[in-house]
Phi, psi and omega in degrees: 000133182288135177285150176295145175296155179264140178225163163211161184244133185210171167257130176253135175286169177298163186306316182300317179291325175300319179296317179299313183290323177298329177295322175298315180299316180297319177303312180296317180300315183290320185275325185239359176078005178276106187248352186302322182295341179286350183283354178222153175292155174305134187199168168246116183289132170254316176232113180300165184312138181212149174281141179216130181295135181303321182290347176253011184296323178299320179296319178296314182295320179295320179297314182293323179295313179297318181296310183298322182296342178266000183262157178254151174298146174206159183274142174240129180248128175261140184211090174081197187234153177222178181208151167242089182302149010254018184226339191254131173234140186212166171271130183276155174248149168290138178314136187219102181302321183292321176295317177298318178298316179303311179305307183296319178294321178296314180302315180296315181298313179299322180290313185291313187274332185239356182070019182267126179225138181231119182301333179297337182280356178275343178286160177299140181279126181229080183294139178197167180244103186291136174241344174208135176194177177051293186269006176288122179296130181305329179290335179273343184308313181303321181289317180297313182297320179296327182281344180248335188310314183264357184291137178273132175206105182235121178217161175223146174213164181266120172283117187228001180195152167273149176233130173262121180249147181238139176279118179238107181050046175086356179244148180264123180240148179293121176274311180195151175248146183235102185295147173283171180305126183293141172070004180249127184235146172269000000 
């Protein structure tokens, strides 16, 4: 029996910011060999990877489209680096009430409209932009963290759409984007 394709739902920053963050990922891959973070575009995860039947993909897309159309644009601020030892290094976000609300409303919407529930969504939401994880050797973590811990990195971008990503042969590709309500900002 064929397994359901994997998807995840995220916010993607604009292209210029994606290039900057991808450069951090490439630097880590080249210097320490941790390449797993290169398998997805820079993003803020809203719904971690989940299997979804291909024959129900339209229902998922319609749900996301309706949900996104009811959301407002809002600013997301990146501020420095953080870590989940012993493998993960990420770009930190300034606390963002609107992002937390978006996450909780999305979880509720998926459950109500599609009957989709994920136990991982019961944990506290900790949005971040990963630059190294999983395949980072624990012995390399102190060096990687030392090279990013004090580094200044402050950026801001407008969250303006949800993105559904699909796993294609181990890489995450944009399946579709769902724009937020045009011209309305928080």
